[in-house]
C-alpha positions as CSV (number, residue, x, y, z in Angstrom):
1,M,120.8,13.1,161.8
2,I,123.7,12.8,164.2
3,Q,121.5,11.0,166.8
4,F,120.1,8.7,164.1
5,L,123.6,7.6,163.1
6,L,124.6,7.1,166.7
7,D,121.5,5.0,167.4
8,L,122.1,2.9,164.2
9,L,125.7,2.4,165.2
10,G,124.7,1.3,168.7
11,Q,122.3,-1.3,167.4
12,A,124.9,-2.7,165.0
13,Q,127.4,-2.7,167.9
14,G,125.1,-4.7,170.2
15,W,124.4,-7.3,167.5
16,L,128.0,-7.8,166.5
17,F,129.1,-8.1,170.2
18,E,126.4,-10.5,171.2
19,S,126.6,-12.7,168.1
20,A,130.4,-12.9,167.7
21,I,132.7,-11.0,170.1
22,Q,131.1,-12.1,173.4
23,P,131.0,-15.8,172.6
24,L,134.6,-15.6,171.5
25,L,135.6,-14.0,174.8
26,Y,134.0,-16.8,176.8
27,V,135.6,-19.5,174.7
28,T,139.0,-18.0,175.1
29,G,138.6,-17.4,178.8
30,M,138.7,-13.6,178.5
31,G,135.4,-12.8,180.0
32,D,136.9,-10.4,182.5
33,I,137.3,-7.8,179.7
34,T,133.8,-8.0,178.5
35,E,133.0,-4.3,179.2
36,E,136.2,-3.1,177.4
37,A,135.6,-5.5,174.5
38,F,132.0,-4.1,174.1
39,E,133.4,-0.6,173.7
40,G,136.2,-1.8,171.4
41,T,133.5,-3.5,169.2
42,E,132.3,0.0,168.2
43,W,135.7,0.9,166.7
44,L,136.0,-2.5,165.0
45,L,132.6,-2.0,163.4
46,I,133.4,1.5,162.2
47,G,136.8,0.3,160.8
48,I,135.2,-2.6,158.8
49,A,132.6,-0.2,157.4
50,E,135.3,2.2,156.3
51,L,137.3,-0.5,154.6
52,V,134.3,-1.6,152.6
53,L,133.3,1.9,151.6
54,L,136.8,2.9,150.6
55,Y,137.2,-0.1,148.4
56,L,133.8,0.2,146.7
57,V,134.1,3.9,146.0
58,L,137.8,4.8,145.6
59,R,139.2,1.7,144.0
60,P,137.0,2.1,140.8
61,L,138.0,5.8,140.7
62,E,141.7,4.9,140.8
63,A,141.2,2.6,137.9
64,A,139.2,5.2,135.9
65,I,141.1,8.4,136.4
66,P,144.6,7.6,137.8
67,V,147.3,10.3,138.2
68,H,150.1,7.8,137.7
69,Q,150.8,4.2,136.7
70,F,152.2,2.0,139.5
71,S,155.9,1.3,139.4
72,D,155.6,-1.1,142.3
73,Q,152.5,-3.2,142.5
74,R,153.4,-4.3,146.0
75,A,153.1,-0.7,147.2
76,R,149.3,-0.8,147.5
77,W,149.2,-4.1,149.3
78,N,151.8,-2.8,151.8
79,D,149.8,0.3,152.5
80,F,146.7,-1.9,152.9
81,T,148.4,-3.6,155.8
82,Y,148.8,-0.3,157.5
83,T,145.1,0.6,157.0
84,V,143.9,-2.7,158.5
85,L,146.2,-2.3,161.5
86,Q,145.1,1.3,162.0
87,R,141.3,0.9,161.5
88,I,140.4,-2.5,162.9
89,G,143.6,-3.9,164.4
90,L,146.7,-3.3,166.5
91,V,146.8,0.5,166.8
92,P,143.2,1.2,168.0
93,L,143.5,-1.8,170.5
94,L,146.8,-0.5,171.9
95,L,145.3,3.0,172.3
96,F,142.1,1.6,173.8
97,F,143.7,-0.5,176.5
98,T,146.2,2.1,177.5
99,L,144.7,5.6,177.0
100,D,141.0,4.9,177.7
101,P,141.5,3.8,181.4
102,L,143.9,6.8,181.9
103,M,141.3,9.2,180.5
104,D,138.6,7.7,182.7
105,S,140.9,8.1,185.8
106,V,141.7,11.7,185.0
107,A,138.0,12.5,184.4
108,G,137.1,10.8,187.7
109,A,139.8,12.6,189.7
110,L,138.6,16.0,188.3
111,H,135.0,15.1,189.2
112,M,135.9,14.1,192.7
113,G,137.8,17.4,193.1
114,G,134.8,19.4,192.0
115,V,136.3,20.3,188.6
116,Q,133.9,20.0,185.7
117,P,135.5,19.4,182.3
118,F,135.2,22.3,179.9
119,N,132.5,21.7,177.3
120,L,132.1,23.7,174.1
121,E,128.4,22.9,173.9
122,N,127.8,24.8,177.2
123,L,128.8,28.1,175.5
124,V,125.4,28.2,173.8
125,N,122.2,27.1,175.3
126,D,120.4,24.2,173.6
127,M,123.0,23.8,170.9
128,P,121.8,21.4,168.2
129,P,123.8,18.2,167.9
130,L,124.8,18.9,164.3
131,A,126.1,22.4,165.3
132,S,128.2,21.0,168.1
133,F,129.5,18.2,165.8
134,A,130.6,20.9,163.3
135,I,132.3,23.0,166.1
136,Y,134.2,19.9,167.4
137,L,135.3,19.0,163.9
138,V,136.7,22.5,163.3
139,V,138.5,22.7,166.6
140,L,140.1,19.2,166.2
141,D,141.1,20.0,162.6
142,F,142.8,23.2,163.7
143,A,144.8,21.2,166.3
144,D,145.6,18.6,163.6
145,Y,147.0,21.3,161.3
146,W,149.5,22.4,164.0
147,F,150.3,18.8,164.9
148,H,151.1,18.2,161.2
149,R,153.3,21.2,161.0
150,A,155.3,20.0,164.0
151,Q,155.9,16.7,162.3
152,H,157.6,18.7,159.5
153,Q,159.4,21.1,161.8
154,F,161.5,18.9,164.3
155,N,164.2,16.7,162.9
156,W,163.5,13.7,165.1
157,W,159.8,13.9,164.3
158,W,160.4,14.2,160.6
159,G,162.5,11.0,160.9
160,L,159.3,9.2,161.8
161,H,156.9,11.1,159.6
162,S,159.0,10.8,156.5
163,L,157.9,7.2,156.2
164,H,154.4,8.5,155.3
165,H,155.9,10.6,152.6
166,S,158.2,7.9,151.2
167,Q,155.3,6.4,149.2
168,R,156.1,7.1,145.5
169,N,153.0,5.2,144.4
170,M,150.3,7.0,146.4
171,N,147.0,5.2,146.7
172,L,143.7,5.0,148.6
173,W,145.4,3.2,151.5
174,S,148.4,5.5,151.8
175,D,146.8,7.7,154.5
176,D,147.6,5.1,157.2
177,R,151.2,4.5,156.1
178,N,152.7,5.9,159.2
179,H,155.2,4.8,161.9
180,L,153.4,3.3,164.8
181,L,155.0,5.7,167.2
182,D,154.0,8.6,165.0
183,D,150.4,7.3,165.0
184,L,150.4,6.9,168.8
185,L,151.5,10.4,169.4
186,R,148.8,11.8,167.2
187,D,146.0,9.6,168.6
188,V,146.9,10.4,172.2
189,L,147.0,14.2,171.5
190,M,143.6,14.2,169.7
191,A,142.0,12.0,172.4
192,V,143.2,14.3,175.2
193,L,142.0,17.4,173.3
194,A,138.6,15.8,172.7
195,L,138.3,15.0,176.4
196,A,139.4,18.6,177.3
197,I,136.7,20.2,175.2
198,G,133.9,17.8,176.1
199,V,133.4,15.8,172.9
200,P,130.9,13.0,173.7
201,P,132.3,9.5,173.0
202,G,129.8,8.7,170.3
203,Q,130.5,11.9,168.5
204,Y,134.2,11.4,168.8
205,I,134.0,8.1,166.9
206,L,132.0,9.7,164.1
207,L,134.4,12.6,164.0
208,V,137.4,10.3,163.6
209,S,135.7,8.2,161.0
210,L,134.7,11.2,158.9
211,S,138.2,12.6,159.0
212,R,139.8,9.2,158.0
213,I,137.4,8.8,155.1
214,V,138.2,12.3,153.7
215,Q,141.9,11.7,154.2
216,S,141.8,8.4,152.3
217,L,140.3,10.3,149.3
218,Q,143.1,12.9,149.6
219,H,145.7,10.2,149.2
220,A,144.0,8.2,146.5
221,N,145.6,7.9,143.0
222,V,142.8,10.0,141.4
223,R,143.0,13.0,139.1
224,I,140.5,15.0,141.2
225,H,140.3,18.6,142.4
226,F,137.3,20.7,143.7
227,G,137.9,23.8,141.5
228,P,139.1,27.3,142.5
229,I,136.5,27.7,145.3
230,G,136.1,24.1,146.4
231,D,139.8,23.5,146.8
232,R,139.8,26.4,149.4
233,L,136.9,24.8,151.3
234,L,138.0,21.2,151.6
235,V,141.4,19.6,151.0
236,S,141.3,17.8,147.6
237,P,143.5,15.0,146.3
238,R,145.4,17.6,144.1
239,F,145.9,20.0,147.0
240,H,147.2,17.3,149.3
241,R,149.3,15.7,146.6
242,M,151.3,18.9,146.4
243,H,152.1,18.4,150.1
244,H,153.6,15.0,149.2
245,A,155.5,16.4,146.2
246,I,159.3,15.8,146.1
247,G,161.2,19.0,146.9
248,I,158.0,21.1,147.4
249,G,155.5,19.7,149.8
250,H,157.7,18.8,152.7
251,E,160.6,21.2,152.2
252,S,161.0,24.9,152.4
253,Q,161.2,26.5,149.0
254,G,162.9,23.4,147.6
255,Q,166.0,24.1,149.5
256,G,166.1,20.8,151.4
257,T,165.2,22.4,154.8
258,L,162.3,21.2,156.9
259,G,159.0,23.0,156.2
260,G,156.7,22.6,153.3
261,C,153.1,23.5,152.3
262,N,149.5,22.3,152.5
263,F,149.5,20.9,156.0
264,A,145.7,21.2,156.5
265,V,144.0,17.9,157.2
266,L,140.5,18.8,156.2
267,F,140.1,22.6,155.8
268,P,142.6,24.6,153.7
269,I,141.6,27.7,155.5
270,W,144.4,27.1,158.0
271,D,147.0,27.0,155.2
272,I,145.5,30.2,153.8
273,V,145.5,32.0,157.1
274,F,149.1,30.9,158.1
275,R,150.5,31.3,154.6
276,T,151.4,27.7,153.9
277,A,149.0,27.1,151.0
278,N,150.1,26.1,147.5
279,F,147.3,25.9,145.0
280,T,149.5,25.3,142.0
281,P,147.2,23.3,139.6
282,R,149.5,20.3,139.0
283,F,149.7,16.7,140.1
284,E,153.3,16.3,141.1
285,A,155.4,13.2,141.6
286,T,155.5,12.1,145.3
287,G,158.3,10.9,147.6
288,V,161.2,12.2,149.6
289,R,164.2,13.9,148.0
290,D,166.8,11.6,149.7
291,Q,165.1,8.6,148.0
292,L,166.5,9.9,144.7
293,A,170.0,9.8,146.3
294,G,169.5,6.2,147.4
295,R,168.2,6.3,150.9
296,D,166.3,3.1,151.7
297,Y,162.9,3.5,153.4
298,G,162.1,-0.3,153.3
299,R,159.6,-2.3,151.3
300,G,157.8,-4.3,154.0
301,F,156.0,-3.2,157.1
302,W,158.7,-4.3,159.7
303,A,161.6,-2.9,157.7
304,Q,159.8,0.4,157.3
305,Q,159.1,0.6,161.1
306,W,162.8,-0.3,162.0
307,L,164.2,2.2,159.5
308,G,161.9,4.9,160.8
309,L,163.3,4.5,164.3
310,K,166.8,4.6,162.9
311,R,166.1,7.8,161.1
312,M,164.5,9.3,164.2
313,F,167.7,8.8,166.2
314,E,169.9,9.8,163.3
315,F,168.0,13.0,162.7
316,M,168.2,13.9,166.4
317,R,171.9,14.4,166.0
318,K,172.1,16.2,162.7
319,N,170.2,18.0,160.0
320,P,168.5,15.3,157.9
321,N,168.7,17.3,154.7
């Protein structure tokens, strides 16, 4: 199954590159980056597919079973800008042209030194691709849980990450509403970890795509949960909405100090094991407490990015709560 998807993706990548990307490179005089552009086409293709899938599936659900009515119709469009930049635009390209060559250099240096990268698949002989995919997914999700907790633990980092929580009209595009610096830190960490444990490039793309699709569902304005058992197996929209709840999800015991609950990205087991789970069966209002006191998080993309940097430096010097 995994190999079939990889082969299908490869065929689509080749077609898109040859019919559109490569001619554009030659017309614009950028033929010297043909190899890099071919690899980047894979991310572009996945991103377009995700956007179409999310709109066709989640948008009707938001209309049919919404949690709340929108108080700001511009909110969805602004979050859509973030999603386009993250999935087919600026952020992946920046990461690709800076991190990928660095990762290749590190891998080459290790190989020349006789050091073979650690590979989880080598722990078991003839491990099926689906089994290795599942193991990589669990390992990366475990790291994502701790990364997410760190975003809520350090004042400067919360200054950046609070932009994500400032959306009071959560919707299917809200998962990508992040500060660019915050996104870059996470993307670098996950890419380095993937290299360290030997995730094949093709599988890594599928792992990232699967995670992003599930997270889009979690942020959607839909009155959905997976039941007493299902909510403990996979993060549901209701479980994750509690993480975004004002005074609950990103504060410790409602006291205004950094902390919170429901940090898991895919699997709630991490919240259960480390005692950060909150399964209260309610769909709470979302946002950040200081918004109620008048703090401005900005309405447009650039204003939100600028204010995020200002909060980061402000929160470095004092407790933000």
